[in-house]
C-alpha positions in Angstrom: 0.0 0.0 0.0 1.4 3.4 -1.0 1.1 6.6 1.0 -1.5 7.7 -1.5 -3.6 4.6 -0.8 -3.3 4.7 2.9 -6.5 5.2 4.9 -6.3 8.1 7.3 -8.6 9.2 10.1 -9.7 12.2 8.0 -10.6 9.9 5.1 -12.4 7.6 7.5 -14.5 10.4 8.9 -15.3 11.7 5.4 -16.5 8.2 4.5 -18.8 8.0 7.5 -20.3 11.4 6.6 -20.8 10.0 3.1 -22.6 6.9 4.4 -19.7 4.5 3.8 -17.8 2.3 6.2 -14.7 0.1 5.9 -14.2 -3.6 6.4 -11.6 -6.3 5.8 -12.2 -9.8 4.5 -10.7 -11.3 7.6 -8.4 -10.5 10.6 -5.1 -11.2 8.7 -6.1 -9.5 5.4 -4.1 -6.3 5.0 -6.6 -4.8 2.6 -9.6 -2.6 3.5 -12.6 -2.2 1.3 -15.5 0.3 1.5 -19.2 -0.7 2.0 -22.4 1.2 1.1 -25.1 -1.5 1.5 -28.2 -1.5 -0.6 -30.2 -2.2 2.5 -29.0 -0.5 5.7 -29.6 -1.4 9.3 -30.7 1.2 11.9 -31.9 1.1 15.5 -34.5 3.8 15.9 -33.8 5.7 19.0 -37.5 6.1 19.8 -38.2 2.5 19.0 -35.8 0.4 21.1 -37.7 -2.6 22.4 -37.2 -3.7 26.0 -38.8 -7.1 26.7 -40.0 -7.9 30.2 -37.0 -10.2 30.6 -34.5 -7.6 29.5 -36.2 -5.0 31.8 -35.7 -7.4 34.7 -32.1 -7.9 33.7 -31.4 -4.2 33.4 -32.8 -3.5 36.9 -30.5 -6.0 38.6 -27.4 -4.5 40.3 -24.9 -7.2 39.5 -23.2 -5.3 36.7 -21.5 -1.9 36.3 -21.3 0.4 33.2 -18.7 2.7 31.9 -18.1 5.0 28.9 -14.7 5.0 27.2 -13.1 3.3 30.1 -11.3 0.7 28.0 -12.0 1.3 24.3 -9.3 -1.1 23.0 -10.5 -3.9 25.2 -14.0 -3.5 23.7 -12.5 -3.4 20.2 -10.5 -6.5 20.9 -13.5 -8.2 22.4 -15.4 -7.6 19.2 -12.6 -9.0 17.1 -12.2 -12.1 19.4 -14.3 -14.5 17.2 -13.6 -17.1 14.6 -14.4 -14.7 11.7 -13.9 -10.9 12.0 -13.5 -8.0 9.7 -11.3 -6.1 12.2 -7.8 -6.3 10.9 -4.7 -4.6 12.3 -5.1 -1.4 10.2 -8.8 -1.1 11.3 -7.8 -1.6 14.9 -5.1 1.1 14.6 -7.5 3.6 12.8 -10.2 3.3 15.4 -7.8 3.6 18.3 -6.7 6.9 16.6 -10.3 8.0 16.2 -10.9 7.3 19.9 -7.9 9.4 20.8 -9.4 12.2 18.7 -12.7 11.9 20.5 -14.6 10.5 17.5 -14.9 6.9 18.5 -16.5 5.7 21.7 -17.2 2.6 23.7 -19.7 1.4 26.3 -18.5 -1.3 28.6 -20.4 -3.8 30.8 -18.5 -5.2 33.8 -19.3 -8.0 36.2 -17.1 -8.8 39.2 -14.4 -6.6 37.8 -14.3 -8.4 34.4 -15.3 -6.9 31.0 -18.2 -9.0 29.8 -19.7 -7.0 27.0 -19.6 -3.8 25.1 -20.3 -1.8 21.9 -18.2 0.8 20.1 -18.9 3.2 17.2 -18.1 6.5 15.5 -19.9 9.8 16.0 -20.4 12.2 13.2 -22.9 15.0 13.9 -26.0 13.5 15.4 -25.3 10.0 14.0 -23.8 7.2 16.0 -22.3 4.7 13.6 -22.2 1.4 15.5 -19.3 -0.7 14.5 -19.5 -3.9 16.5 -20.5 -5.4 19.9 -19.6 -8.5 21.9 -20.9 -10.4 24.9 -19.2 -12.8 27.2 -22.2 -13.1 29.6 -25.9 -13.6 29.0 -27.6 -10.3 27.7 -24.4 -8.3 28.1 -24.6 -6.8 24.6 -28.3 -6.1 25.1 -27.5 -4.3 28.3 -24.8 -2.2 26.5 -27.2 -1.3 23.7 -29.9 -0.2 26.1 -27.6 2.1 28.1 -26.2 3.4 24.8 -29.6 4.2 23.3 -30.5 6.0 26.5 -27.3 8.1 26.4 -27.7 8.9 22.7 -31.2 10.1 23.2 -30.2 12.4 26.1 -27.2 13.9 24.2 -28.9 15.0 21.0 -28.4 12.1 18.6 -31.0 11.3 15.9 -29.6 8.3 14.1 -28.2 5.0 15.3 -26.6 3.2 12.3 -26.1 -0.5 12.8 -24.8 -1.1 9.2 -26.7 -4.4 8.9 -29.6 -6.1 10.7 -29.2 -9.4 12.6 -32.0 -11.3 14.4 -30.4 -10.0 17.6 -30.8 -6.4 16.5 -34.3 -7.0 15.0 -35.5 -8.3 18.4 -34.5 -5.0 19.9 -36.4 -2.9 17.3 -33.7 -2.8 14.6 -35.0 -2.0 11.1 -33.7 -2.4 7.6 -34.2 0.6 5.3 -33.2 1.4 1.7 -29.9 3.1 1.0 -31.6 6.3 -0.2 -33.6 6.5 3.0 -30.5 6.0 5.1 -28.6 8.7 3.3 -31.6 11.1 3.9 -31.5 10.2 7.7 -27.8 10.7 7.7 -28.0 14.1 6.0 -30.4 15.2 8.6 -28.3 13.9 11.5 -25.2 15.6 10.2 -26.9 18.9 10.7 -27.2 18.2 14.4 -24.6 19.2 17.0 -24.7 16.2 19.3 -22.1 15.4 21.9 -22.1 11.9 23.6 -19.9 13.3 26.4 -22.3 16.1 27.3 -24.2 13.8 29.7 -23.1 11.0 32.1 -24.3 7.5 31.8 -27.6 6.8 33.6 -27.4 6.3 37.3 -29.1 2.9 37.2 -30.7 0.3 34.9 -34.1 1.3 36.4 -33.6 4.8 35.0 -32.7 3.4 31.6 -35.9 1.2 31.6 -38.1 4.1 32.7 -36.9 6.6 30.1 -36.9 4.2 27.2 -40.3 2.6 27.9 -41.9 6.0 28.5 -41.2 7.3 25.1 -40.9 4.1 22.9 
């Protein structure tokens, strides 16, 4: 790869503002390709679905939450699977974005151990979710619920999930056309949201109450 071909953080942020995101074929593939799916996954911030069982799980006090406490550990947790699109260059780029305040992580802890999390990139009022992982039952669902609550309180209008999985669909995720996504993105880019402008919720009970009152 020449210097002209090298992906920079500026190029990466420009791609997100254009509705495009990077992937690699596998962890050891040195090449990055750009993706603009015909069908795009989103998680409507006013339509996050909390089932009764998830509500009970969120209200328990056997876990702790943090924001940006260990970004690289979340990224590595997301890459720790048999097949991953997170190669060494992507890991390096997102760690740089985190240092620039453009990439953020939500962590779930139990007994001092990191058991789940989600990370993504912020551009305007859009949170572009990259990946999540879970090492304990419902840990990724817990992370998403706390993240949705935080995004709603800090001015975000779009939660991009790139693709839709059965897991995301069960939480209210939707698949929309590329043109509709780009329209949502254009609107979100006009917003001045700041994920750091508010702290995480004080308790899971608060998360449940706020989300269920307005969903």
